[in-house]
C-alpha positions as protocol buffer text, in pm:
chain_id: "A"
residue {
  index: 1
  type: MET
  ca { x: -1923 y: 2898 z: -2428 }
}
residue {
  index: 2
  type: THR
  ca { x: -1861 y: 2733 z: -2093 }
}
residue {
  index: 3
  type: LEU
  ca { x: -1895 y: 2378 z: -1972 }
}
residue {
  index: 4
  type: PRO
  ca { x: -2209 y: 2282 z: -1783 }
}
residue {
  index: 5
  type: ALA
  ca { x: -2200 y: 2279 z: -1408 }
}
residue {
  index: 6
  type: THR
  ca { x: -2225 y: 1901 z: -1409 }
}
residue {
  index: 7
  type: THR
  ca { x: -1870 y: 1860 z: -1532 }
}
residue {
  index: 8
  type: ALA
  ca { x: -1576 y: 1780 z: -1308 }
}
residue {
  index: 9
  type: GLU
  ca { x: -1469 y: 2146 z: -1326 }
}
residue {
  index: 10
  type: SER
  ca { x: -1732 y: 2245 z: -1073 }
}
residue {
  index: 11
  type: GLU
  ca { x: -1611 y: 2227 z: -717 }
}
residue {
  index: 12
  type: PRO
  ca { x: -1828 y: 2065 z: -448 }
}
residue {
  index: 13
  type: GLY
  ca { x: -1996 y: 2313 z: -222 }
}
residue {
  index: 14
  type: PRO
  ca { x: -1971 y: 2333 z: 158 }
}
residue {
  index: 15
  type: THR
  ca { x: -2296 y: 2137 z: 198 }
}
residue {
  index: 16
  type: ALA
  ca { x: -2164 y: 1847 z: -10 }
}
residue {
  index: 17
  type: GLU
  ca { x: -1836 y: 1847 z: 181 }
}
residue {
  index: 18
  type: ARG
  ca { x: -2018 y: 1839 z: 515 }
}
residue {
  index: 19
  type: GLY
  ca { x: -2235 y: 1555 z: 388 }
}
residue {
  index: 20
  type: ARG
  ca { x: -1931 y: 1352 z: 288 }
}
residue {
  index: 21
  type: ALA
  ca { x: -1765 y: 1417 z: 622 }
}
residue {
  index: 22
  type: ARG
  ca { x: -2079 y: 1310 z: 813 }
}
residue {
  index: 23
  type: ARG
  ca { x: -2106 y: 995 z: 602 }
}
residue {
  index: 24
  type: LEU
  ca { x: -1741 y: 905 z: 664 }
}
residue {
  index: 25
  type: LEU
  ca { x: -1783 y: 958 z: 1038 }
}
residue {
  index: 26
  type: ALA
  ca { x: -2100 y: 746 z: 1034 }
}
residue {
  index: 27
  type: ILE
  ca { x: -1921 y: 461 z: 858 }
}
residue {
  index: 28
  type: LEU
  ca { x: -1628 y: 477 z: 1100 }
}
residue {
  index: 29
  type: ALA
  ca { x: -1864 y: 489 z: 1399 }
}
residue {
  index: 30
  type: ASP
  ca { x: -2043 y: 172 z: 1283 }
}
residue {
  index: 31
  type: ASP
  ca { x: -1740 y: -20 z: 1157 }
}
residue {
  index: 32
  type: ARG
  ca { x: -1555 y: -168 z: 1454 }
}
residue {
  index: 33
  type: LYS
  ca { x: -1304 y: -337 z: 1226 }
}
residue {
  index: 34
  type: ALA
  ca { x: -1208 y: -2 z: 1073 }
}
residue {
  index: 35
  type: GLN
  ca { x: -1168 y: 146 z: 1420 }
}
residue {
  index: 36
  type: PHE
  ca { x: -945 y: -142 z: 1522 }
}
residue {
  index: 37
  type: GLY
  ca { x: -743 y: -107 z: 1202 }
}
residue {
  index: 38
  type: ALA
  ca { x: -695 y: 267 z: 1248 }
}
residue {
  index: 39
  type: VAL
  ca { x: -581 y: 224 z: 1609 }
}
residue {
  index: 40
  type: MET
  ca { x: -341 y: -58 z: 1528 }
}
residue {
  index: 41
  type: LEU
  ca { x: -197 y: 116 z: 1223 }
}
residue {
  index: 42
  type: ALA
  ca { x: -148 y: 437 z: 1422 }
}
residue {
  index: 43
  type: PHE
  ca { x: 23 y: 234 z: 1696 }
}
residue {
  index: 44
  type: PHE
  ca { x: 269 y: 69 z: 1457 }
}
residue {
  index: 45
  type: THR
  ca { x: 334 y: 395 z: 1271 }
}
residue {
  index: 46
  type: LEU
  ca { x: 402 y: 594 z: 1587 }
}
residue {
  index: 47
  type: GLY
  ca { x: 608 y: 307 z: 1725 }
}
residue {
  index: 48
  type: ALA
  ca { x: 819 y: 292 z: 1410 }
}
residue {
  index: 49
  type: ILE
  ca { x: 877 y: 669 z: 1416 }
}
residue {
  index: 50
  type: LEU
  ca { x: 914 y: 741 z: 1788 }
}
residue {
  index: 51
  type: GLY
  ca { x: 1002 y: 403 z: 1938 }
}
residue {
  index: 52
  type: PRO
  ca { x: 1373 y: 393 z: 1845 }
}
residue {
  index: 53
  type: LEU
  ca { x: 1412 y: 747 z: 1980 }
}
residue {
  index: 54
  type: VAL
  ca { x: 1295 y: 658 z: 2331 }
}
residue {
  index: 55
  type: LEU
  ca { x: 1409 y: 297 z: 2369 }
}
residue {
  index: 56
  type: PRO
  ca { x: 1742 y: 253 z: 2550 }
}
residue {
  index: 57
  type: TYR
  ca { x: 1864 y: -20 z: 2312 }
}
residue {
  index: 58
  type: ASP
  ca { x: 2030 y: 0 z: 1974 }
}
residue {
  index: 59
  type: PRO
  ca { x: 1855 y: -250 z: 1742 }
}
residue {
  index: 60
  type: ASN
  ca { x: 2192 y: -365 z: 1606 }
}
residue {
  index: 61
  type: ALA
  ca { x: 2390 y: -357 z: 1933 }
}
residue {
  index: 62
  type: MET
  ca { x: 2503 y: -707 z: 2029 }
}
residue {
  index: 63
  type: ALA
  ca { x: 2531 y: -813 z: 2394 }
}
residue {
  index: 64
  type: PHE
  ca { x: 2587 y: -1123 z: 2606 }
}
residue {
  index: 65
  type: ASP
  ca { x: 2218 y: -1138 z: 2704 }
}
residue {
  index: 66
  type: MET
  ca { x: 2137 y: -1389 z: 2433 }
}
residue {
  index: 67
  type: LEU
  ca { x: 1798 y: -1557 z: 2383 }
}
residue {
  index: 68
  type: LEU
  ca { x: 1643 y: -1398 z: 2691 }
}
residue {
  index: 69
  type: PRO
  ca { x: 1265 y: -1444 z: 2717 }
}
residue {
  index: 70
  type: PRO
  ca { x: 1035 y: -1140 z: 2745 }
}
residue {
  index: 71
  type: SER
  ca { x: 1095 y: -945 z: 3067 }
}
residue {
  index: 72
  type: TRP
  ca { x: 1071 y: -592 z: 3206 }
}
residue {
  index: 73
  type: ALA
  ca { x: 1419 y: -514 z: 3077 }
}
residue {
  index: 74
  type: HIS
  ca { x: 1345 y: -661 z: 2733 }
}
residue {
  index: 75
  type: PRO
  ca { x: 964 y: -666 z: 2676 }
}
residue {
  index: 76
  type: LEU
  ca { x: 993 y: -887 z: 2367 }
}
residue {
  index: 77
  type: GLY
  ca { x: 1310 y: -1069 z: 2468 }
}
residue {
  index: 78
  type: THR
  ca { x: 1645 y: -1081 z: 2289 }
}
residue {
  index: 79
  type: ASP
  ca { x: 1772 y: -1272 z: 1987 }
}
residue {
  index: 80
  type: ASP
  ca { x: 2067 y: -1506 z: 1944 }
}
residue {
  index: 81
  type: LEU
  ca { x: 2311 y: -1211 z: 1935 }
}
residue {
  index: 82
  type: GLY
  ca { x: 2168 y: -1039 z: 2242 }
}
residue {
  index: 83
  type: ARG
  ca { x: 1991 y: -767 z: 2042 }
}
residue {
  index: 84
  type: ASP
  ca { x: 1669 y: -626 z: 2187 }
}
residue {
  index: 85
  type: LEU
  ca { x: 1378 y: -767 z: 1985 }
}
residue {
  index: 86
  type: LEU
  ca { x: 1140 y: -477 z: 2057 }
}
residue {
  index: 87
  type: ALA
  ca { x: 1384 y: -225 z: 1912 }
}
residue {
  index: 88
  type: ARG
  ca { x: 1437 y: -444 z: 1607 }
}
residue {
  index: 89
  type: VAL
  ca { x: 1063 y: -496 z: 1550 }
}
residue {
  index: 90
  type: LEU
  ca { x: 1000 y: -121 z: 1569 }
}
residue {
  index: 91
  type: ILE
  ca { x: 1283 y: -42 z: 1328 }
}
residue {
  index: 92
  type: GLY
  ca { x: 1161 y: -324 z: 1105 }
}
residue {
  index: 93
  type: GLY
  ca { x: 817 y: -162 z: 1103 }
}
residue {
  index: 94
  type: ARG
  ca { x: 970 y: 162 z: 983 }
}
residue {
  index: 95
  type: VAL
  ca { x: 1131 y: -15 z: 687 }
}
residue {
  index: 96
  type: SER
  ca { x: 828 y: -232 z: 605 }
}
residue {
  index: 97
  type: LEU
  ca { x: 578 y: 54 z: 617 }
}
residue {
  index: 98
  type: PHE
  ca { x: 807 y: 274 z: 407 }
}
residue {
  index: 99
  type: VAL
  ca { x: 845 y: -1 z: 148 }
}
residue {
  index: 100
  type: GLY
  ca { x: 469 y: -63 z: 141 }
}
residue {
  index: 101
  type: VAL
  ca { x: 373 y: 301 z: 89 }
}
residue {
  index: 102
  type: SER
  ca { x: 653 y: 393 z: -152 }
}
residue {
  index: 103
  type: THR
  ca { x: 610 y: 88 z: -376 }
}
residue {
  index: 104
  type: VAL
  ca { x: 235 y: 147 z: -409 }
}
residue {
  index: 105
  type: ALA
  ca { x: 293 y: 517 z: -482 }
}
residue {
  index: 106
  type: ILE
  ca { x: 530 y: 429 z: -767 }
}
residue {
  index: 107
  type: ALA
  ca { x: 304 y: 151 z: -899 }
}
residue {
  index: 108
  type: PHE
  ca { x: 1 y: 383 z: -876 }
}
residue {
  index: 109
  type: LEU
  ca { x: 173 y: 658 z: -1075 }
}
residue {
  index: 110
  type: ILE
  ca { x: 300 y: 428 z: -1351 }
}
residue {
  index: 111
  type: GLY
  ca { x: -3 y: 199 z: -1369 }
}
residue {
  index: 112
  type: VAL
  ca { x: -265 y: 474 z: -1369 }
}
residue {
  index: 113
  type: THR
  ca { x: -75 y: 669 z: -1634 }
}
residue {
  index: 114
  type: LEU
  ca { x: -57 y: 365 z: -1862 }
}
residue {
  index: 115
  type: GLY
  ca { x: -420 y: 273 z: -1798 }
}
residue {
  index: 116
  type: VAL
  ca { x: -554 y: 623 z: -1865 }
}
residue {
  index: 117
  type: LEU
  ca { x: -354 y: 657 z: -2186 }
}
residue {
  index: 118
  type: ALA
  ca { x: -462 y: 313 z: -2308 }
}
residue {
  index: 119
  type: GLY
  ca { x: -828 y: 364 z: -2226 }
}
residue {
  index: 120
  type: TYR
  ca { x: -860 y: 718 z: -2358 }
}
residue {
  index: 121
  type: PHE
  ca { x: -667 y: 701 z: -2685 }
}
residue {
  index: 122
  type: GLY
  ca { x: -727 y: 335 z: -2769 }
}
residue {
  index: 123
  type: GLY
  ca { x: -593 y: 201 z: -3099 }
}
residue {
  index: 124
  type: TRP
  ca { x: -234 y: 89 z: -3129 }
}
residue {
  index: 125
  type: LEU
  ca { x: -135 y: 254 z: -2799 }
}
residue {
  index: 126
  type: ASP
  ca { x: -401 y: 58 z: -2613 }
}
residue {
  index: 127
  type: HIS
  ca { x: -290 y: -261 z: -2790 }
}
residue {
  index: 128
  type: ILE
  ca { x: 76 y: -220 z: -2695 }
}
residue {
  index: 129
  type: ILE
  ca { x: 11 y: -123 z: -2332 }
}
residue {
  index: 130
  type: MET
  ca { x: -246 y: -393 z: -2267 }
}
residue {
  index: 131
  type: ARG
  ca { x: -35 y: -667 z: -2426 }
}
residue {
  index: 132
  type: TYR
  ca { x: 239 y: -577 z: -2180 }
}
residue {
  index: 133
  type: VAL
  ca { x: -15 y: -579 z: -1896 }
}
residue {
  index: 134
  type: ASP
  ca { x: -149 y: -916 z: -2011 }
}
residue {
  index: 135
  type: LEU
  ca { x: 204 y: -1056 z: -2019 }
}
residue {
  index: 136
  type: GLN
  ca { x: 268 y: -936 z: -1664 }
}
residue {
  index: 137
  type: TRP
  ca { x: -75 y: -1059 z: -1555 }
}
residue {
  index: 138
  type: ALA
  ca { x: 23 y: -1412 z: -1654 }
}
residue {
  index: 139
  type: PHE
  ca { x: 275 y: -1434 z: -1368 }
}
residue {
  index: 140
  type: PRO
  ca { x: 215 y: -1398 z: -992 }
}
residue {
  index: 141
  type: ASN
  ca { x: 329 y: -1066 z: -849 }
}
residue {
  index: 142
  type: PHE
  ca { x: 573 y: -1230 z: -611 }
}
residue {
  index: 143
  type: ILE
  ca { x: 742 y: -1427 z: -890 }
}
residue {
  index: 144
  type: ILE
  ca { x: 787 y: -1104 z: -1086 }
}
residue {
  index: 145
  type: ALA
  ca { x: 935 y: -933 z: -778 }
}
residue {
  index: 146
  type: VAL
  ca { x: 1178 y: -1221 z: -721 }
}
residue {
  index: 147
  type: TYR
  ca { x: 1288 y: -1209 z: -1085 }
}
residue {
  index: 148
  type: LEU
  ca { x: 1339 y: -831 z: -1077 }
}
residue {
  index: 149
  type: VAL
  ca { x: 1539 y: -848 z: -754 }
}
residue {
  index: 150
  type: ALA
  ca { x: 1755 y: -1118 z: -911 }
}
residue {
  index: 151
  type: VAL
  ca { x: 1815 y: -883 z: -1205 }
}
residue {
  index: 152
  type: PHE
  ca { x: 1864 y: -557 z: -1013 }
}
residue {
  index: 153
  type: GLY
  ca { x: 2028 y: -703 z: -703 }
}
residue {
  index: 154
  type: THR
  ca { x: 1935 y: -676 z: -336 }
}
residue {
  index: 155
  type: GLY
  ca { x: 1903 y: -353 z: -142 }
}
residue {
  index: 156
  type: LEU
  ca { x: 1622 y: -129 z: -24 }
}
residue {
  index: 157
  type: SER
  ca { x: 1589 y: 77 z: -342 }
}
residue {
  index: 158
  type: ASN
  ca { x: 1596 y: -231 z: -566 }
}
residue {
  index: 159
  type: VAL
  ca { x: 1333 y: -406 z: -354 }
}
residue {
  index: 160
  type: ILE
  ca { x: 1107 y: -99 z: -380 }
}
residue {
  index: 161
  type: ILE
  ca { x: 1146 y: -85 z: -759 }
}
residue {
  index: 162
  type: ALA
  ca { x: 1091 y: -459 z: -800 }
}
residue {
  index: 163
  type: ILE
  ca { x: 772 y: -471 z: -590 }
}
residue {
  index: 164
  type: ALA
  ca { x: 640 y: -150 z: -750 }
}
residue {
  index: 165
  type: LEU
  ca { x: 683 y: -285 z: -1103 }
}
residue {
  index: 166
  type: ALA
  ca { x: 512 y: -607 z: -1000 }
}
residue {
  index: 167
  type: PHE
  ca { x: 193 y: -415 z: -911 }
}
residue {
  index: 168
  type: VAL
  ca { x: 177 y: -190 z: -1218 }
}
residue {
  index: 169
  type: ASP
  ca { x: -61 y: -421 z: -1407 }
}
residue {
  index: 170
  type: ASP
  ca { x: -328 y: -410 z: -1135 }
}
residue {
  index: 171
  type: PHE
  ca { x: -357 y: -32 z: -1143 }
}
residue {
  index: 172
  type: ALA
  ca { x: -335 y: -19 z: -1524 }
}
residue {
  index: 173
  type: ARG
  ca { x: -626 y: -259 z: -1568 }
}
residue {
  index: 174
  type: ILE
  ca { x: -850 y: -77 z: -1322 }
}
residue {
  index: 175
  type: ALA
  ca { x: -765 y: 266 z: -1463 }
}
residue {
  index: 176
  type: ARG
  ca { x: -827 y: 154 z: -1821 }
}
residue {
  index: 177
  type: GLY
  ca { x: -1163 y: 1 z: -1735 }
}
residue {
  index: 178
  type: MET
  ca { x: -1278 y: 317 z: -1558 }
}
residue {
  index: 179
  type: VAL
  ca { x: -1163 y: 540 z: -1844 }
}
residue {
  index: 180
  type: LEU
  ca { x: -1344 y: 330 z: -2104 }
}
residue {
  index: 181
  type: SER
  ca { x: -1666 y: 385 z: -1910 }
}
residue {
  index: 182
  type: ILE
  ca { x: -1621 y: 751 z: -1816 }
}
residue {
  index: 183
  type: LYS
  ca { x: -1507 y: 880 z: -2154 }
}
residue {
  index: 184
  type: GLU
  ca { x: -1850 y: 799 z: -2301 }
}
residue {
  index: 185
  type: GLU
  ca { x: -2028 y: 1034 z: -2059 }
}
residue {
  index: 186
  type: GLN
  ca { x: -2198 y: 1346 z: -2191 }
}
residue {
  index: 187
  type: TYR
  ca { x: -1979 y: 1592 z: -2001 }
}
residue {
  index: 188
  type: ILE
  ca { x: -1671 y: 1445 z: -2172 }
}
residue {
  index: 189
  type: ALA
  ca { x: -1834 y: 1501 z: -2510 }
}
residue {
  index: 190
  type: ALA
  ca { x: -1918 y: 1857 z: -2403 }
}
residue {
  index: 191
  type: ALA
  ca { x: -1557 y: 1917 z: -2304 }
}
residue {
  index: 192
  type: ARG
  ca { x: -1436 y: 1797 z: -2644 }
}
residue {
  index: 193
  type: THR
  ca { x: -1695 y: 2017 z: -2817 }
}
residue {
  index: 194
  type: VAL
  ca { x: -1571 y: 2336 z: -2656 }
}
residue {
  index: 195
  type: GLY
  ca { x: -1210 y: 2251 z: -2741 }
}
residue {
  index: 196
  type: VAL
  ca { x: -1070 y: 2145 z: -2405 }
}
residue {
  index: 197
  type: PRO
  ca { x: -725 y: 1988 z: -2463 }
}
residue {
  index: 198
  type: GLN
  ca { x: -708 y: 1610 z: -2447 }
}
residue {
  index: 199
  type: PHE
  ca { x: -469 y: 1589 z: -2154 }
}
residue {
  index: 200
  type: ARG
  ca { x: -676 y: 1841 z: -1957 }
}
residue {
  index: 201
  type: ILE
  ca { x: -984 y: 1624 z: -2013 }
}
residue {
  index: 202
  type: MET
  ca { x: -795 y: 1324 z: -1880 }
}
residue {
  index: 203
  type: TRP
  ca { x: -655 y: 1514 z: -1580 }
}
residue {
  index: 204
  type: ARG
  ca { x: -956 y: 1728 z: -1481 }
}
residue {
  index: 205
  type: HIS
  ca { x: -1258 y: 1529 z: -1597 }
}
residue {
  index: 206
  type: ILE
  ca { x: -1177 y: 1160 z: -1621 }
}
residue {
  index: 207
  type: LEU
  ca { x: -914 y: 1085 z: -1357 }
}
residue {
  index: 208
  type: PRO
  ca { x: -1100 y: 1245 z: -1059 }
}
residue {
  index: 209
  type: ASN
  ca { x: -1404 y: 1031 z: -1138 }
}
residue {
  index: 210
  type: ALA
  ca { x: -1195 y: 712 z: -1152 }
}
residue {
  index: 211
  type: THR
  ca { x: -1016 y: 750 z: -820 }
}
residue {
  index: 212
  type: ALA
  ca { x: -1254 y: 554 z: -595 }
}
residue {
  index: 213
  type: PRO
  ca { x: -1164 y: 199 z: -708 }
}
residue {
  index: 214
  type: LEU
  ca { x: -800 y: 300 z: -749 }
}
residue {
  index: 215
  type: ILE
  ca { x: -780 y: 418 z: -387 }
}
residue {
  index: 216
  type: VAL
  ca { x: -932 y: 93 z: -264 }
}
residue {
  index: 217
  type: GLN
  ca { x: -686 y: -104 z: -477 }
}
residue {
  index: 218
  type: ALA
  ca { x: -401 y: 104 z: -335 }
}
residue {
  index: 219
  type: THR
  ca { x: -488 y: 6 z: 23 }
}
residue {
  index: 220
  type: VAL
  ca { x: -497 y: -361 z: -77 }
}
residue {
  index: 221
  type: ALA
  ca { x: -167 y: -325 z: -261 }
}
residue {
  index: 222
  type: VAL
  ca { x: 3 y: -172 z: 45 }
}
residue {
  index: 223
  type: SER
  ca { x: -69 y: -483 z: 250 }
}
residue {
  index: 224
  type: TYR
  ca { x: 54 y: -709 z: -32 }
}
residue {
  index: 225
  type: ALA
  ca { x: 367 y: -496 z: -70 }
}
residue {
  index: 226
  type: ILE
  ca { x: 445 y: -535 z: 301 }
}
residue {
  index: 227
  type: LEU
  ca { x: 401 y: -911 z: 269 }
}
residue {
  index: 228
  type: GLY
  ca { x: 615 y: -909 z: -45 }
}
residue {
  index: 229
  type: GLU
  ca { x: 899 y: -725 z: 125 }
}
residue {
  index: 230
  type: ALA
  ca { x: 881 y: -959 z: 424 }
}
residue {
  index: 231
  type: SER
  ca { x: 887 y: -1262 z: 195 }
}
residue {
  index: 232
  type: LEU
  ca { x: 1184 y: -1133 z: -5 }
}
residue {
  index: 233
  type: SER
  ca { x: 1376 y: -1054 z: 313 }
}
residue {
  index: 234
  type: PHE
  ca { x: 1289 y: -1395 z: 455 }
}
residue {
  index: 235
  type: LEU
  ca { x: 1441 y: -1555 z: 145 }
}
residue {
  index: 236
  type: GLY
  ca { x: 1751 y: -1337 z: 167 }
}
residue {
  index: 237
  type: LEU
  ca { x: 1654 y: -1126 z: -136 }
}
residue {
  index: 238
  type: GLY
  ca { x: 1556 y: -811 z: 51 }
}
residue {
  index: 239
  type: VAL
  ca { x: 1755 y: -537 z: 219 }
}
residue {
  index: 240
  type: GLN
  ca { x: 2103 y: -574 z: 361 }
}
residue {
  index: 241
  type: ALA
  ca { x: 2150 y: -798 z: 662 }
}
residue {
  index: 242
  type: ASP
  ca { x: 2235 y: -501 z: 889 }
}
residue {
  index: 243
  type: THR
  ca { x: 1893 y: -341 z: 824 }
}
residue {
  index: 244
  type: PRO
  ca { x: 1632 y: -512 z: 1044 }
}
residue {
  index: 245
  type: THR
  ca { x: 1299 y: -582 z: 876 }
}
residue {
  index: 246
  type: TRP
  ca { x: 1018 y: -809 z: 985 }
}
residue {
  index: 247
  type: GLY
  ca { x: 1101 y: -1066 z: 719 }
}
residue {
  index: 248
  type: LEU
  ca { x: 1469 y: -1065 z: 808 }
}
residue {
  index: 249
  type: ILE
  ca { x: 1392 y: -1103 z: 1179 }
}
residue {
  index: 250
  type: LEU
  ca { x: 1175 y: -1405 z: 1096 }
}
residue {
  index: 251
  type: ALA
  ca { x: 1454 y: -1550 z: 882 }
}
residue {
  index: 252
  type: ASP
  ca { x: 1701 y: -1515 z: 1172 }
}
residue {
  index: 253
  type: ALA
  ca { x: 1452 y: -1688 z: 1404 }
}
residue {
  index: 254
  type: ARG
  ca { x: 1424 y: -2006 z: 1198 }
}
residue {
  index: 255
  type: SER
  ca { x: 1709 y: -2184 z: 1373 }
}
residue {
  index: 256
  type: PHE
  ca { x: 1587 y: -2096 z: 1723 }
}
residue {
  index: 257
  type: ILE
  ca { x: 1209 y: -2118 z: 1693 }
}
residue {
  index: 258
  type: SER
  ca { x: 1192 y: -2435 z: 1908 }
}
residue {
  index: 259
  type: ARG
  ca { x: 1403 y: -2281 z: 2186 }
}
residue {
  index: 260
  type: ALA
  ca { x: 1300 y: -1915 z: 2165 }
}
residue {
  index: 261
  type: TRP
  ca { x: 938 y: -1889 z: 2055 }
}
residue {
  index: 262
  type: TRP
  ca { x: 934 y: -1509 z: 2091 }
}
residue {
  index: 263
  type: LEU
  ca { x: 1176 y: -1461 z: 1802 }
}
residue {
  index: 264
  type: GLY
  ca { x: 915 y: -1569 z: 1547 }
}
residue {
  index: 265
  type: VAL
  ca { x: 589 y: -1489 z: 1724 }
}
residue {
  index: 266
  type: PHE
  ca { x: 629 y: -1114 z: 1775 }
}
residue {
  index: 267
  type: PRO
  ca { x: 748 y: -1012 z: 1426 }
}
residue {
  index: 268
  type: GLY
  ca { x: 487 y: -1248 z: 1280 }
}
residue {
  index: 269
  type: LEU
  ca { x: 218 y: -1078 z: 1488 }
}
residue {
  index: 270
  type: ALA
  ca { x: 343 y: -738 z: 1372 }
}
residue {
  index: 271
  type: ILE
  ca { x: 308 y: -841 z: 1006 }
}
residue {
  index: 272
  type: MET
  ca { x: -35 y: -998 z: 1062 }
}
residue {
  index: 273
  type: LEU
  ca { x: -181 y: -706 z: 1256 }
}
residue {
  index: 274
  type: THR
  ca { x: -46 y: -446 z: 1014 }
}
residue {
  index: 275
  type: VAL
  ca { x: -179 y: -622 z: 705 }
}
residue {
  index: 276
  type: LEU
  ca { x: -513 y: -692 z: 877 }
}
residue {
  index: 277
  type: SER
  ca { x: -546 y: -327 z: 984 }
}
residue {
  index: 278
  type: ILE
  ca { x: -478 y: -199 z: 633 }
}
residue {
  index: 279
  type: ASN
  ca { x: -737 y: -437 z: 490 }
}
residue {
  index: 280
  type: PHE
  ca { x: -997 y: -324 z: 745 }
}
residue {
  index: 281
  type: ILE
  ca { x: -932 y: 39 z: 654 }
}
residue {
  index: 282
  type: GLY
  ca { x: -956 y: -50 z: 286 }
}
residue {
  index: 283
  type: ASP
  ca { x: -1299 y: -207 z: 343 }
}
residue {
  index: 284
  type: ALA
  ca { x: -1419 y: 112 z: 513 }
}
residue {
  index: 285
  type: LEU
  ca { x: -1285 y: 324 z: 227 }
}
residue {
  index: 286
  type: ARG
  ca { x: -1466 y: 101 z: -21 }
}
residue {
  index: 287
  type: ASP
  ca { x: -1795 y: 155 z: 164 }
}
residue {
  index: 288
  type: TYR
  ca { x: -1734 y: 530 z: 176 }
}
residue {
  index: 289
  type: LEU
  ca { x: -1635 y: 570 z: -189 }
}
residue {
  index: 290
  type: ASP
  ca { x: -1891 y: 330 z: -340 }
}
residue {
  index: 291
  type: VAL
  ca { x: -2196 y: 541 z: -421 }
}
residue {
  index: 292
  type: ARG
  ca { x: -2409 y: 228 z: -458 }
}
residue {
  index: 293
  type: GLU
  ca { x: -2364 y: 162 z: -86 }
}
residue {
  index: 294
  type: ALA
  ca { x: -2409 y: 523 z: 21 }
}
residue {
  index: 295
  type: ARG
  ca { x: -2625 y: 569 z: 327 }
}
residue {
  index: 296
  type: ASP
  ca { x: -2843 y: 866 z: 412 }
}
residue {
  index: 297
  type: VAL
  ca { x: -2674 y: 1059 z: 687 }
}
residue {
  index: 298
  type: PRO
  ca { x: -2865 y: 1349 z: 843 }
}
């Protein structure tokens, strides 16, 4: 006996794939905000990867050209130690984007695993997991991150772990809610009837059908993780002082903001545009993945 074709085992055909691709292109063609977000995010990503390789300045090299305003030689000016601000902003983007993506990947893996287990098995396992999630839910994510950094210590790896653990509850709640709804579907009952193992049901039948809201939540979490890292670095709880990040650059600019406006404006703009771009892309993904808002695309 085999499972019906309506189960998650069946792979989408070429026609369905082409329809999804046309719908995604239609949404992107109509959504100017998503287009702006994609362009800006690509700009910051390429700048973070390639910029330090082509710029003539070392982001940590000190010089006597201190607090120079933006010019052809230094497009974003220099800081109080004569370091080129453009090079530091680009390197800071590399760190901030890496922290944002890696923390959400860790939080996604842990949170979704806990949520799927809690929602599928229920009982005492659900009670234990959700009481932990409720306890974490009672505190703001940033307060949890500050506490964990105070426990683990500063440094890039500790900041990633602290921010990731602070976002676990969001993914766990969403995953549990989706599993509670999906596990009552008829194809799940059919899978149990034919003896499909429990973990295979969760992996092959339930989880693929719960990914849409989780992906949207992941895009939102990336922007919050970037803000969290910048905030921790601004408070002196982030990475080491010799590693430029956007938050650390802003912290260094506090004493000179009245005399050198560029020290705070440009890293602040980088944070704002990156977070805004990720949110715009997240809105487009929500429209694409939400079947209730699906549009007929020829």
